[in-house]
Each structure stands twice: as structure tokens, then as C-alpha cells.
MOPAC internal coordinates of N, CA, C and O (Angstrom, degrees):
PM7 1SCF
backbone

  N    0.0000 0     0.00 0     0.00 0    0    0    0
  C    1.4524 1     0.00 0     0.00 0    1    0    0
  C    1.5389 1   112.37 1     0.00 0    2    1    0
  O    1.2310 1   119.89 1   167.28 1    3    2    1
  N    1.3094 1   117.82 1   -12.72 1    3    2    1
  C    1.4658 1   119.63 1  -177.07 1    5    3    2
  C    1.5230 1   113.01 1   -70.82 1    6    5    3
  O    1.2310 1   120.17 1   165.68 1    7    6    5
  N    1.3173 1   117.27 1   -14.32 1    7    6    5
  C    1.4615 1   120.25 1  -179.45 1    9    7    6
  C    1.5265 1   112.46 1  -105.38 1   10    9    7
  O    1.2310 1   119.99 1  -171.20 1   11   10    9
  N    1.3113 1   117.62 1     8.80 1   11   10    9
  C    1.4664 1   121.77 1   179.38 1   13   11   10
  C    1.5277 1   110.85 1   -66.59 1   14   13   11
  O    1.2310 1   120.56 1   -24.56 1   15   14   13
  N    1.3247 1   116.54 1   155.44 1   15   14   13
  C    1.4612 1   121.25 1   175.80 1   17   15   14
  C    1.5272 1   111.40 1   -78.55 1   18   17   15
  O    1.2310 1   120.23 1   155.86 1   19   18   17
  N    1.3036 1   117.17 1   -24.14 1   19   18   17
  C    1.4590 1   122.48 1  -178.33 1   21   19   18
  C    1.5348 1   108.79 1   -78.68 1   22   21   19
  O    1.2310 1   120.87 1   -69.16 1   23   22   21
  N    1.3374 1   115.94 1   110.84 1   23   22   21
  C    1.4653 1   121.44 1  -176.35 1   25   23   22
  C    1.5285 1   112.70 1   -62.15 1   26   25   23
  O    1.2310 1   120.16 1   149.04 1   27   26   25
  N    1.3143 1   117.29 1   -30.96 1   27   26   25
  C    1.4679 1   120.54 1   179.24 1   29   27   26
  C    1.5258 1   110.21 1   -67.10 1   30   29   27
  O    1.2310 1   120.40 1   137.57 1   31   30   29
  N    1.3280 1   116.84 1   -42.43 1   31   30   29
  C    1.4680 1   120.03 1   177.43 1   33   31   30
  C    1.5245 1   110.88 1   -62.41 1   34   33   31
  O    1.2310 1   120.44 1   138.42 1   35   34   33
  N    1.3147 1   116.77 1   -41.58 1   35   34   33
  C    1.4715 1   120.97 1   179.16 1   37   35   34
  C    1.5259 1   109.84 1   -64.38 1   38   37   35
  O    1.2310 1   120.57 1   136.91 1   39   38   37
  N    1.3278 1   116.51 1   -43.09 1   39   38   37
  C    1.4663 1   120.91 1   179.79 1   41   39   38
  C    1.5279 1   110.94 1   -57.28 1   42   41   39
  O    1.2310 1   120.60 1   131.94 1   43   42   41
  N    1.3205 1   116.46 1   -48.06 1   43   42   41
  C    1.4588 1   119.46 1  -178.20 1   45   43   42
  C    1.5319 1   111.87 1   -72.89 1   46   45   43
  O    1.2310 1   120.16 1   148.46 1   47   46   45
  N    1.3149 1   117.30 1   -31.54 1   47   46   45
  C    1.4672 1   120.56 1   177.89 1   49   47   46
  C    1.5285 1   110.98 1   -66.17 1   50   49   47
  O    1.2310 1   120.16 1   132.86 1   51   50   49
  N    1.3181 1   117.30 1   -47.14 1   51   50   49
  C    1.4606 1   119.68 1  -179.52 1   53   51   50
  C    1.5293 1   110.36 1   -69.91 1   54   53   51
  O    1.2310 1   120.29 1   146.50 1   55   54   53
  N    1.3163 1   117.05 1   -33.50 1   55   54   53
  C    1.4655 1   120.11 1   175.26 1   57   55   54
  C    1.5198 1   111.06 1   -63.07 1   58   57   55
  O    1.2310 1   120.54 1   139.15 1   59   58   57
  N    1.3322 1   116.56 1   -40.85 1   59   58   57
  C    1.4556 1   120.81 1   177.25 1   61   59   58
  C    1.5195 1   111.87 1   -65.64 1   62   61   59
  O    1.2310 1   120.38 1   136.69 1   63   62   61
  N    1.3276 1   116.88 1   -43.31 1   63   62   61
  C    1.4669 1   120.18 1   177.11 1   65   63   62
  C    1.5270 1   111.27 1   -61.32 1   66   65   63
  O    1.2310 1   121.37 1   140.78 1   67   66   65
  N    1.3123 1   114.97 1   -39.22 1   67   66   65
  C    1.4603 1   120.68 1   179.63 1   69   67   66
  C    1.5385 1   109.43 1   -59.33 1   70   69   67
  O    1.2310 1   120.54 1   136.07 1   71   70   69
  N    1.3185 1   116.58 1   -43.93 1   71   70   69
  C    1.4613 1   120.54 1   179.14 1   73   71   70
  C    1.5229 1   112.11 1   -70.31 1   74   73   71
  O    1.2310 1   120.28 1   142.95 1   75   74   73
  N    1.3248 1   117.08 1   -37.05 1   75   74   73
  C    1.4642 1   121.45 1  -176.24 1   77   75   74
  C    1.5217 1   113.59 1   -74.46 1   78   77   75
  O    1.2310 1   120.03 1   149.52 1   79   78   77
  N    1.3266 1   117.55 1   -30.48 1   79   78   77
  C    1.4631 1   119.38 1  -169.71 1   81   79   78
  C    1.5249 1   113.96 1   -75.62 1   82   81   79
  O    1.2310 1   119.87 1   175.32 1   83   82   81
  N    1.3115 1   117.86 1    -4.68 1   83   82   81
  C    1.4626 1   118.66 1   174.69 1   85   83   82
  C    1.5309 1   111.37 1   -73.82 1   86   85   83
  O    1.2310 1   120.43 1   155.89 1   87   86   85
  N    1.3209 1   116.78 1   -24.11 1   87   86   85
  C    1.4592 1   121.34 1   175.78 1   89   87   86
  C    1.5268 1   108.32 1   -74.75 1   90   89   87
  O    1.2310 1   120.41 1   -48.15 1   91   90   89
  N    1.3279 1   116.82 1   131.85 1   91   90   89
  C    1.4632 1   121.38 1  -174.73 1   93   91   90
  C    1.5285 1   112.56 1   -58.22 1   94   93   91
  O    1.2310 1   120.47 1   136.61 1   95   94   93
  N    1.3230 1   116.70 1   -43.39 1   95   94   93
  C    1.4666 1   120.57 1  -179.12 1   97   95   94
  C    1.5210 1   110.47 1   -64.05 1   98   97   95
  O    1.2310 1   120.33 1   135.67 1   99   98   97
  N    1.3232 1   116.98 1   -44.33 1   99   98   97
  C    1.4648 1   120.85 1   178.80 1  101   99   98
  C    1.5213 1   111.14 1   -64.61 1  102  101   99
  O    1.2310 1   120.64 1   138.86 1  103  102  101
  N    1.3193 1   116.38 1   -41.14 1  103  102  101
  C    1.4690 1   120.66 1   179.02 1  105  103  102
  C    1.5227 1   110.01 1   -59.13 1  106  105  103
  O    1.2310 1   120.71 1   131.74 1  107  106  105
  N    1.3368 1   116.26 1   -48.26 1  107  106  105
  C    1.4616 1   120.14 1   179.75 1  109  107  106
  C    1.5221 1   111.14 1   -60.64 1  110  109  107
  O    1.2310 1   120.82 1   138.42 1  111  110  109
  N    1.3302 1   116.04 1   -41.58 1  111  110  109
  C    1.4708 1   119.77 1  -179.46 1  113  111  110
  C    1.5292 1   110.66 1   -63.29 1  114  113  111
  O    1.2310 1   120.17 1   133.72 1  115  114  113
  N    1.3263 1   117.29 1   -46.28 1  115  114  113
  C    1.4711 1   121.28 1  -179.77 1  117  115  114
  C    1.5289 1   110.34 1   -60.30 1  118  117  115
  O    1.2310 1   120.57 1   135.96 1  119  118  117
  N    1.3226 1   116.52 1   -44.04 1  119  118  117
  C    1.4658 1   120.18 1  -179.47 1  121  119  118
  C    1.5267 1   111.56 1   -66.89 1  122  121  119
  O    1.2310 1   120.21 1   137.57 1  123  122  121
  N    1.3250 1   117.20 1   -42.43 1  123  122  121
  C    1.4682 1   120.47 1  -179.79 1  125  123  122
  C    1.5233 1   112.07 1   -69.42 1  126  125  123
  O    1.2310 1   120.32 1   152.18 1  127  126  125
  N    1.3302 1   116.99 1   -27.82 1  127  126  125
  C    1.4673 1   121.30 1  -179.03 1  129  127  126
  C    1.5304 1   111.62 1   -86.43 1  130  129  127
  O    1.2310 1   120.40 1  -165.86 1  131  130  129
  N    1.3182 1   116.85 1    14.14 1  131  130  129
  C    1.4726 1   122.46 1  -179.66 1  133  131  130
  C    1.5276 1   111.49 1    57.52 1  134  133  131
  O    1.2310 1   121.44 1  -134.75 1  135  134  133
  N    1.3308 1   114.84 1    45.25 1  135  134  133
  C    1.4585 1   121.02 1  -177.49 1  137  135  134
  C    1.5103 1   115.40 1   -83.56 1  138  137  135
  O    1.2310 1   119.93 1   170.16 1  139  138  137
  N    1.3218 1   117.73 1    -9.84 1  139  138  137
  C    1.4698 1   119.62 1  -176.99 1  141  139  138
  C    1.5280 1   111.26 1   -68.34 1  142  141  139
  O    1.2310 1   119.96 1   138.18 1  143  142  141
  N    1.3113 1   117.69 1   -41.82 1  143  142  141
  C    1.4717 1   120.47 1  -177.02 1  145  143  142
  C    1.5365 1   112.68 1   -59.91 1  146  145  143
  O    1.2310 1   119.07 1   131.55 1  147  146  145
  N    1.3390 1   119.37 1   -48.45 1  147  146  145
  C    1.4695 1   118.00 1   177.83 1  149  147  146
  C    1.5319 1   112.60 1   -63.19 1  150  149  147
  O    1.2310 1   120.68 1   149.73 1  151  150  149
  N    1.3317 1   116.30 1   -30.27 1  151  150  149
  C    1.4659 1   119.41 1   177.56 1  153  151  150
  C    1.5277 1   109.49 1   -68.98 1  154  153  151
  O    1.2310 1   120.36 1   137.43 1  155  154  153
  N    1.3200 1   116.92 1   -42.57 1  155  154  153
  C    1.4644 1   120.73 1   176.93 1  157  155  154
  C    1.5268 1   110.22 1   -59.97 1  158  157  155
  O    1.2310 1   120.13 1   140.58 1  159  158  157
  N    1.3195 1   117.37 1   -39.42 1  159  158  157
  C    1.4694 1   120.37 1   178.60 1  161  159  158
  C    1.5242 1   112.14 1   -61.31 1  162  161  159
  O    1.2310 1   120.21 1   153.21 1  163  162  161
  N    1.3201 1   117.20 1   -26.79 1  163  162  161
  C    1.4713 1   120.90 1   178.34 1  165  163  162
  C    1.5265 1   112.44 1   -69.19 1  166  165  163
  O    1.2310 1   120.14 1   164.64 1  167  166  165
  N    1.3243 1   117.33 1   -15.36 1  167  166  165
  C    1.4680 1   120.36 1   178.57 1  169  167  166
  C    1.5263 1   111.92 1   -65.09 1  170  169  167
  O    1.2310 1   119.95 1   159.87 1  171  170  169
  N    1.3224 1   117.69 1   -20.13 1  171  170  169
  C    1.4632 1   120.43 1  -179.58 1  173  171  170
  C    1.5201 1   112.27 1   -96.15 1  174  173  171
  O    1.2310 1   120.11 1  -170.72 1  175  174  173
  N    1.3048 1   117.39 1     9.28 1  175  174  173
  C    1.4631 1   121.13 1   179.96 1  177  175  174
  C    1.5249 1   110.99 1   -66.03 1  178  177  175
  O    1.2310 1   120.09 1   -34.75 1  179  178  177
  N    1.3314 1   117.44 1   145.25 1  179  178  177
  C    1.4575 1   120.03 1   174.28 1  181  179  178
  C    1.5356 1   112.09 1   -76.62 1  182  181  179
  O    1.2310 1   120.36 1   169.71 1  183  182  181
  N    1.3325 1   116.91 1   -10.29 1  183  182  181
  C    1.4593 1   122.21 1  -179.00 1  185  183  182
  C    1.5232 1   110.15 1   -87.88 1  186  185  183
  O    1.2310 1   120.50 1   -62.56 1  187  186  185
  N    1.3167 1   116.65 1   117.44 1  187  186  185
  C    1.4682 1   122.22 1  -176.63 1  189  187  186
  C    1.5305 1   112.26 1   -57.89 1  190  189  187
  O    1.2310 1   120.00 1   137.26 1  191  190  189
  N    1.3175 1   117.60 1   -42.74 1  191  190  189
  C    1.4666 1   120.48 1  -178.79 1  193  191  190
  C    1.5241 1   111.64 1   -65.75 1  194  193  191
  O    1.2310 1   120.30 1   144.19 1  195  194  193
  N    1.3213 1   117.04 1   -35.81 1  195  194  193
  C    1.4631 1   120.87 1   176.76 1  197  195  194
  C    1.5204 1   110.03 1   -62.95 1  198  197  195
  O    1.2310 1   120.35 1   135.14 1  199  198  197
  N    1.3139 1   116.93 1   -44.86 1  199  198  197
  C    1.4688 1   121.65 1   179.97 1  201  199  198
  C    1.5281 1   110.32 1   -64.02 1  202  201  199
  O    1.2310 1   120.33 1   134.88 1  203  202  201
  N    1.3221 1   116.98 1   -45.12 1  203  202  201
  C    1.4663 1   120.55 1  -179.94 1  205  203  202
  C    1.5338 1   110.46 1   -60.51 1  206  205  203
  O    1.2310 1   120.55 1   135.39 1  207  206  205
  N    1.3181 1   116.56 1   -44.61 1  207  206  205
  C    1.4664 1   120.06 1   179.06 1  209  207  206
  C    1.5235 1   111.43 1   -65.95 1  210  209  207
  O    1.2310 1   120.17 1   142.91 1  211  210  209
  N    1.3228 1   117.28 1   -37.09 1  211  210  209
  C    1.4662 1   120.60 1   178.94 1  213  211  210
  C    1.5297 1   110.64 1   -64.17 1  214  213  211
  O    1.2310 1   120.04 1   135.65 1  215  214  213
  N    1.3167 1   117.53 1   -44.35 1  215  214  213
  C    1.4693 1   120.78 1   178.87 1  217  215  214
  C    1.5259 1   109.68 1   -62.13 1  218  217  215
  O    1.2310 1   120.59 1   133.14 1  219  218  217
  N    1.3142 1   116.49 1   -46.86 1  219  218  217
  C    1.4626 1   120.82 1  -179.29 1  221  219  218
  C    1.5243 1   110.94 1   -63.31 1  222  221  219
  O    1.2310 1   120.27 1   139.46 1  223  222  221
  N    1.3169 1   117.10 1   -40.54 1  223  222  221
  C    1.4667 1   121.06 1   178.78 1  225  223  222
  C    1.5269 1   110.43 1   -62.55 1  226  225  223
  O    1.2310 1   120.22 1   137.86 1  227  226  225
  N    1.3280 1   117.18 1   -42.14 1  227  226  225
  C    1.4677 1   119.92 1   177.24 1  229  227  226
  C    1.5277 1   110.91 1   -60.71 1  230  229  227
  O    1.2310 1   120.68 1   141.25 1  231  230  229
  N    1.3235 1   116.30 1   -38.75 1  231  230  229
  C    1.4627 1   119.88 1   177.40 1  233  231  230
  C    1.5310 1   110.21 1   -62.29 1  234  233  231
  O    1.2310 1   120.65 1   132.45 1  235  234  233
  N    1.3229 1   116.37 1   -47.55 1  235  234  233
  C    1.4594 1   120.99 1  -177.99 1  237  235  234
  C    1.5259 1   112.28 1   -65.97 1  238  237  235
  O    1.2310 1   120.23 1   150.89 1  239  238  237
  N    1.3273 1   117.16 1   -29.11 1  239  238  237
  C    1.4654 1   121.00 1  -178.35 1  241  239  238
  C    1.5256 1   113.47 1   -86.38 1  242  241  239
  O    1.2310 1   120.16 1   173.43 1  243  242  241
  N    1.3168 1   117.30 1    -6.57 1  243  242  241
  C    1.4561 1   119.99 1  -177.36 1  245  243  242
  C    1.5201 1   110.80 1   -74.34 1  246  245  243
  O    1.2310 1   121.71 1   -58.97 1  247  246  245
  N    1.3172 1   114.34 1   121.03 1  247  246  245
  C    1.4633 1   123.94 1   175.24 1  249  247  246
  C    1.5228 1   106.45 1  -131.95 1  250  249  247
  O    1.2310 1   119.96 1   -10.35 1  251  250  249
  N    1.3131 1   117.69 1   169.65 1  251  250  249
  C    1.4738 1   117.56 1   175.60 1  253  251  250
  C    1.5329 1   112.32 1   -55.64 1  254  253  251
  O    1.2310 1   120.30 1   145.99 1  255  254  253
  N    1.3341 1   117.04 1   -34.01 1  255  254  253
  C    1.4555 1   120.58 1  -178.73 1  257  255  254
  C    1.5322 1   112.99 1   -78.80 1  258  257  255
  O    1.2310 1   119.95 1   149.38 1  259  258  257
  N    1.3275 1   117.70 1   -30.62 1  259  258  257
  C    1.4674 1   120.70 1  -176.05 1  261  259  258
  C    1.5265 1   113.55 1   -98.29 1  262  261  259
  O    1.2310 1   120.46 1   172.74 1  263  262  261
  N    1.3118 1   116.72 1    -7.26 1  263  262  261
  C    1.4701 1   120.33 1  -175.01 1  265  263  262
  C    1.5258 1   112.84 1   -54.41 1  266  265  263
  O    1.2310 1   119.95 1   142.99 1  267  266  265
  N    1.3275 1   117.70 1   -37.01 1  267  266  265
  C    1.4758 1   120.04 1  -179.85 1  269  267  266
  C    1.5336 1   111.33 1   -62.14 1  270  269  267
  O    1.2310 1   119.99 1   152.13 1  271  270  269
  N    1.3428 1   117.62 1   -27.87 1  271  270  269
  C    1.4612 1   120.96 1   177.83 1  273  271  270
  C    1.5299 1   111.53 1   -84.98 1  274  273  271
  O    1.2310 1   121.07 1   131.42 1  275  274  273
  N    1.3257 1   115.55 1   -48.58 1  275  274  273
  C    1.4683 1   119.39 1  -173.45 1  277  275  274
  C    1.5205 1   112.96 1   -72.44 1  278  277  275
  O    1.2310 1   120.53 1   159.35 1  279  278  277
  N    1.3230 1   116.60 1   -20.65 1  279  278  277
  C    1.4669 1   119.75 1   178.08 1  281  279  278
  C    1.5259 1   110.95 1  -120.29 1  282  281  279
  O    1.2310 1   120.77 1  -145.47 1  283  282  281
  N    1.3235 1   116.14 1    34.53 1  283  282  281
  C    1.4671 1   120.36 1   176.00 1  285  283  282
  C    1.5298 1   109.42 1   -61.76 1  286  285  283
  O    1.2310 1   120.61 1   -22.59 1  287  286  285
  N    1.2984 1   116.44 1   157.41 1  287  286  285
  C    1.4667 1   122.00 1  -175.65 1  289  287  286
  C    1.5345 1   113.70 1   -51.91 1  290  289  287
  O    1.2310 1   118.53 1   134.69 1  291  290  289
  N    1.3408 1   120.42 1   -45.31 1  291  290  289
  C    1.4676 1   118.85 1   178.32 1  293  291  290
  C    1.5313 1   112.70 1   -62.16 1  294  293  291
  O    1.2310 1   120.13 1   146.79 1  295  294  293
  N    1.3287 1   117.36 1   -33.21 1  295  294  293
  C    1.4701 1   120.64 1   178.03 1  297  295  294
  C    1.5245 1   109.63 1   -68.01 1  298  297  295
  O    1.2310 1   120.46 1   135.32 1  299  298  297
  N    1.3170 1   116.73 1   -44.68 1  299  298  297
  C    1.4667 1   120.67 1  -179.95 1  301  299  298
  C    1.5305 1   110.08 1   -63.22 1  302  301  299
  O    1.2310 1   120.21 1   138.63 1  303  302  301
  N    1.3306 1   117.20 1   -41.37 1  303  302  301
  C    1.4688 1   120.30 1   176.30 1  305  303  302
  C    1.5292 1   110.94 1   -59.48 1  306  305  303
  O    1.2310 1   121.18 1   136.17 1  307  306  305
  N    1.3182 1   115.35 1   -43.83 1  307  306  305
  C    1.4634 1   120.98 1   179.27 1  309  307  306
  C    1.5282 1   109.92 1   -61.79 1  310  309  307
  O    1.2310 1   120.04 1   136.48 1  311  310  309
  N    1.3062 1   117.53 1   -43.52 1  311  310  309
  C    1.4713 1   121.31 1   179.90 1  313  311  310
  C    1.5302 1   110.85 1   -64.46 1  314  313  311
  O    1.2310 1   120.59 1   144.61 1  315  314  313
  N    1.3111 1   116.47 1   -35.39 1  315  314  313
  C    1.4693 1   118.91 1   175.74 1  317  315  314
  C    1.5261 1   110.63 1   -62.29 1  318  317  315
  O    1.2310 1   120.35 1   137.17 1  319  318  317
  N    1.3352 1   116.94 1   -42.83 1  319  318  317
  C    1.4682 1   120.21 1   177.20 1  321  319  318
  C    1.5195 1   110.65 1   -64.16 1  322  321  319
  O    1.2310 1   120.97 1   135.43 1  323  322  321
  N    1.3399 1   115.74 1   -44.57 1  323  322  321
  C    1.4675 1   119.56 1   179.67 1  325  323  322
  C    1.5283 1   111.39 1   -62.62 1  326  325  323
  O    1.2310 1   120.17 1   146.09 1  327  326  325
  N    1.3177 1   117.28 1   -33.91 1  327  326  325
  C    1.4702 1   120.08 1  -178.37 1  329  327  326
  C    1.5280 1   111.56 1   -66.37 1  330  329  327
  O    1.2310 1   120.33 1   162.53 1  331  330  329
  N    1.3200 1   116.97 1   -17.47 1  331  330  329
  C    1.4708 1   121.87 1   178.06 1  333  331  330
  C    1.5214 1   112.65 1   -96.11 1  334  333  331
  O    1.2310 1   120.71 1  -177.45 1  335  334  333
  N    1.3267 1   116.25 1     2.55 1  335  334  333
  C    1.4582 1   122.14 1  -176.59 1  337  335  334
  C    1.5315 1   111.56 1   -65.29 1  338  337  335
  O    1.2310 1   121.24 1   -32.46 1  339  338  337
  N    1.3173 1   115.23 1   147.54 1  339  338  337
  C    1.4633 1   120.64 1   173.72 1  341  339  338
  C    1.5228 1   110.64 1   -71.72 1  342  341  339
  O    1.2310 1   120.51 1   159.75 1  343  342  341
  N    1.3222 1   116.63 1   -20.25 1  343  342  341
  C    1.4538 1   121.94 1   177.04 1  345  343  342
  C    1.5300 1   108.04 1   -74.98 1  346  345  343
  O    1.2310 1   120.09 1   -70.19 1  347  346  345
  N    1.3273 1   117.43 1   109.81 1  347  346  345
  C    1.4623 1   121.52 1  -174.61 1  349  347  346
  C    1.5251 1   112.92 1   -63.98 1  350  349  347
  O    1.2310 1   119.99 1   144.39 1  351  350  349
  N    1.3285 1   117.63 1   -35.61 1  351  350  349
  C    1.4610 1   120.08 1   178.37 1  353  351  350
  C    1.5216 1   110.22 1   -60.83 1  354  353  351
  O    1.2310 1   120.97 1   131.60 1  355  354  353
  N    1.3272 1   115.76 1   -48.40 1  355  354  353
  C    1.4573 1   120.93 1  -179.36 1  357  355  354
  C    1.5228 1   110.91 1   -67.92 1  358  357  355
  O    1.2310 1   120.64 1   136.06 1  359  358  357
  N    1.3070 1   116.39 1   -43.94 1  359  358  357
  C    1.4632 1   121.13 1   179.90 1  361  359  358
  C    1.5277 1   111.24 1   -59.43 1  362  361  359
  O    1.2310 1   120.47 1   133.45 1  363  362  361
  N    1.3184 1   116.70 1   -46.55 1  363  362  361
  C    1.4595 1   120.55 1  -179.19 1  365  363  362
  C    1.5289 1   112.09 1   -66.55 1  366  365  363
  O    1.2310 1   120.36 1   138.74 1  367  366  365
  N    1.3297 1   116.91 1   -41.26 1  367  366  365
  C    1.4576 1   120.50 1   179.74 1  369  367  366
  C    1.5272 1   110.93 1   -65.10 1  370  369  367
  O    1.2310 1   120.61 1   137.45 1  371  370  369
  N    1.3246 1   116.44 1   -42.55 1  371  370  369
  C    1.4651 1   120.37 1   178.83 1  373  371  370
  C    1.5282 1   111.23 1   -65.28 1  374  373  371
  O    1.2310 1   120.41 1   139.47 1  375  374  373
  N    1.3056 1   116.82 1   -40.53 1  375  374  373
  C    1.4667 1   120.97 1   177.81 1  377  375  374
  C    1.5223 1   110.40 1   -62.43 1  378  377  375
  O    1.2310 1   120.61 1   137.72 1  379  378  377
  N    1.3162 1   116.44 1   -42.28 1  379  378  377
  C    1.4616 1   121.07 1   176.79 1  381  379  378
  C    1.5331 1   110.65 1   -61.43 1  382  381  379
  O    1.2310 1   120.69 1   136.19 1  383  382  381
  N    1.3205 1   116.29 1   -43.81 1  383  382  381
  C    1.4673 1   120.97 1   177.66 1  385  383  382
  C    1.5278 1   109.76 1   -57.50 1  386  385  383
  O    1.2310 1   120.53 1   130.86 1  387  386  385
  N    1.3228 1   116.58 1   -49.14 1  387  386  385
  C    1.4684 1   120.91 1  -177.92 1  389  387  386
  C    1.5252 1   111.73 1   -62.64 1  390  389  387
  O    1.2310 1   120.43 1   139.31 1  391  390  389
  N    1.3147 1   116.79 1   -40.69 1  391  390  389
  C    1.4628 1   120.66 1  -176.39 1  393  391  390
  C    1.5263 1   112.93 1   -76.48 1  394  393  391
  O    1.2310 1   120.37 1   142.34 1  395  394  393
  N    1.3342 1   116.89 1   -37.66 1  395  394  393
  C    1.4572 1   119.74 1  -172.46 1  397  395  394
  C    1.5291 1   114.96 1   -98.24 1  398  397  395
  O    1.2310 1   119.69 1   158.53 1  399  398  397
  N    1.3216 1   118.20 1   -21.47 1  399  398  397
  C    1.4565 1   120.46 1  -173.55 1  401  399  398
  C    1.5227 1   113.76 1  -117.39 1  402  401  399
  O    1.2310 1   119.91 1   166.40 1  403  402  401
  N    1.3047 1   117.77 1   -13.60 1  403  402  401
  C    1.4615 1   121.76 1  -178.01 1  405  403  402
  C    1.5254 1   109.83 1  -114.29 1  406  405  403
  O    1.2310 1   121.07 1   -32.87 1  407  406  405
  N    1.3007 1   115.56 1   147.13 1  407  406  405
  C    1.4631 1   119.80 1   176.28 1  409  407  406
  C    1.5298 1   108.81 1   -82.64 1  410  409  407
  O    1.2310 1   120.10 1   -26.15 1  411  410  409
  N    1.3315 1   117.41 1   153.85 1  411  410  409
  C    1.4703 1   119.61 1   176.72 1  413  411  410
  C    1.5315 1   113.45 1   -54.40 1  414  413  411
  O    1.2310 1   119.13 1   140.05 1  415  414  413
  N    1.3490 1   119.26 1   -39.95 1  415  414  413
  C    1.4747 1   118.00 1   177.14 1  417  415  414
  C    1.5354 1   112.94 1   -63.48 1  418  417  415
  O    1.2310 1   119.99 1   144.29 1  419  418  417
  N    1.3359 1   117.62 1   -35.71 1  419  418  417
  C    1.4718 1   120.47 1   177.07 1  421  419  418
  C    1.5246 1   110.22 1   -62.26 1  422  421  419
  O    1.2310 1   120.87 1   133.53 1  423  422  421
  N    1.3174 1   115.94 1   -46.47 1  423  422  421
  C    1.4628 1   120.56 1  -178.12 1  425  423  422
  C    1.5204 1   109.86 1   -64.41 1  426  425  423
  O    1.2310 1   120.56 1   138.46 1  427  426  425
  N    1.3106 1   116.54 1   -41.54 1  427  426  425
  C    1.4658 1   120.39 1   179.75 1  429  427  426
  C    1.5233 1   111.26 1   -65.09 1  430  429  427
  O    1.2310 1   120.19 1   138.50 1  431  430  429
  N    1.3199 1   117.25 1   -41.50 1  431  430  429
  C    1.4606 1   120.72 1   178.04 1  433  431  430
  C    1.5305 1   110.54 1   -61.80 1  434  433  431
  O    1.2310 1   120.62 1   135.74 1  435  434  433
  N    1.3105 1   116.41 1   -44.26 1  435  434  433
  C    1.4738 1   120.54 1   178.77 1  437  435  434
  C    1.5217 1   110.77 1   -65.73 1  438  437  435
  O    1.2310 1   120.51 1   140.55 1  439  438  437
  N    1.3095 1   116.62 1   -39.45 1  439  438  437
  C    1.4697 1   120.91 1   179.53 1  441  439  438
  C    1.5310 1   110.02 1   -64.12 1  442  441  439
  O    1.2310 1   120.11 1   137.67 1  443  442  441
  N    1.3201 1   117.39 1   -42.33 1  443  442  441
  C    1.4638 1   121.32 1   178.72 1  445  443  442
  C    1.5219 1   111.49 1   -66.59 1  446  445  443
  O    1.2310 1   120.55 1   140.71 1  447  446  445
  N    1.3157 1   116.55 1   -39.29 1  447  446  445
  C    1.4551 1   121.16 1   178.60 1  449  447  446
  C    1.5257 1   110.77 1   -67.11 1  450  449  447
  O    1.2310 1   120.48 1   142.73 1  451  450  449
  N    1.3243 1   116.68 1   -37.27 1  451  450  449
  C    1.4656 1   121.54 1  -179.30 1  453  451  450
  C    1.5243 1   112.02 1   -64.91 1  454  453  451
  O    1.2310 1   120.42 1   155.07 1  455  454  453
  N    1.3165 1   116.80 1   -24.93 1  455  454  453
  C    1.4660 1   120.21 1   178.85 1  457  455  454
  C    1.5225 1   111.11 1   -65.92 1  458  457  455
  O    1.2310 1   120.82 1   158.97 1  459  458  457
  N    1.3300 1   116.05 1   -21.03 1  459  458  457
  C    1.4595 1   120.89 1  -175.88 1  461  459  458
  C    1.5197 1   113.37 1  -107.83 1  462  461  459
  O    1.2310 1   120.41 1  -170.43 1  463  462  461
  N    1.3261 1   116.82 1     9.57 1  463  462  461
  C    1.4508 1   120.61 1  -179.88 1  465  463  462
  C    1.5143 1   109.69 1  -129.63 1  466  465  463
  O    1.2310 1   120.83 1   -15.62 1  467  466  465
  N    1.3079 1   116.01 1   164.38 1  467  466  465
  C    1.4550 1   121.16 1   179.21 1  469  467  466
  C    1.5221 1   109.11 1   -76.06 1  470  469  467
  O    1.2310 1   120.42 1   -59.30 1  471  470  469
  N    1.3241 1   116.80 1   120.70 1  471  470  469
  C    1.4492 1   121.53 1   179.04 1  473  471  470
  C    1.5210 1   108.64 1   -84.12 1  474  473  471
  O    1.2310 1   121.05 1   -35.97 1  475  474  473
  N    1.3154 1   115.60 1   144.03 1  475  474  473
  C    1.4463 1   120.01 1   177.08 1  477  475  474
  C    1.5141 1   113.83 1    98.64 1  478  477  475
  O    1.2310 1   120.14 1   172.53 1  479  478  477
  N    1.3076 1   117.33 1    -7.47 1  479  478  477
  C    1.4694 1   119.85 1   176.53 1  481  479  478
  C    1.5213 1   106.80 1   -84.08 1  482  481  479
  O    1.2310 1   119.77 1   -57.00 1  483  482  481
  N    1.3199 1   118.05 1   123.00 1  483  482  481
  C    1.4628 1   119.20 1  -178.05 1  485  483  482
  C    1.5170 1   111.93 1   -67.52 1  486  485  483
  O    1.2310 1   121.14 1   -25.12 1  487  486  485
  N    1.3221 1   115.42 1   154.88 1  487  486  485
  C    1.4563 1   120.58 1   175.67 1  489  487  486
  C    1.5121 1   109.19 1   -65.49 1  490  489  487
  O    1.2310 1   120.03 1   -32.04 1  491  490  489
  N    1.3129 1   117.54 1   147.96 1  491  490  489
  C    1.4661 1   119.24 1   178.23 1  493  491  490
  C    1.5123 1   111.62 1   -66.42 1  494  493  491
  O    1.2310 1   120.95 1   -29.34 1  495  494  493
  N    1.3271 1   115.78 1   150.66 1  495  494  493
  C    1.4604 1   119.73 1   179.71 1  497  495  494
  C    1.5146 1   111.84 1   -73.95 1  498  497  495
  O    1.2310 1   119.86 1   146.86 1  499  498  497
  N    1.3175 1   117.88 1   -33.14 1  499  498  497
  C    1.4688 1   120.04 1  -177.90 1  501  499  498
  C    1.5000 1   111.55 1  -111.09 1  502  501  499
  O    1.2310 1   120.10 1   180.00 1  503  502  501

């Protein structure tokens, strides 16, 4: 459902995944089913709740084995942009993600890369 055109369906789908992924069995299933990529794609949604759930889901899915996916450079760049958002909920959640799930070198690399790219352009959906 994360790739549907209907934003409401996507919102509820990612919200459901967010709730389900705290269970160890569900987390393993989502990670093994290559579920991180569609969740990352939800970060570019125009729906605020979808984005919030996607960020939270990435946090819940982060393990030593999945960290390379959940904190990939494009995700860290996106979190840096979100941390500058006027939306305090999004800004605070992104800041928490950067501080608790990313290493300082990852954040610095993304920050340096962002200096050479257009800020504010959303990530592509596909």
C-alpha cells in the first residue's frame, strides 16, 4: 500500500507499519522483505503524518544489521532538511533521528554534500 496513489491509504499503511515494526518478528519480516526502500520513499510525501510515521518507522527498524539502509546518505540529507523545518514536530523528530541513529561523520558527510545541492527539493517518490 505504500506505493498507492491515494495519499490516505499510504498514510494509514505507513502508520500501521510503524505500529507493527516494534514487534521483533514483524521487524525482521519487514527488513527481510526489503521494506526499508518503500518506507524511505514515504519521506517525500506531501502528507505530514505520512512523513512523521516514515521517520518513526525508520527509527524503529534500525538495528546494527539494517543501519546502513535506514541511515543511508540520502536519508541523512533528508533528515537534515527536515531538522530545519518550521514544523516543530518534524524538526524535533528529524533532530532526534540525526542525534540518536546517525554517526557524526554521517551527518557531516550529508551536510557537506547538501552544500552542493539544491535544498528544499523533495526526494523522488520512485
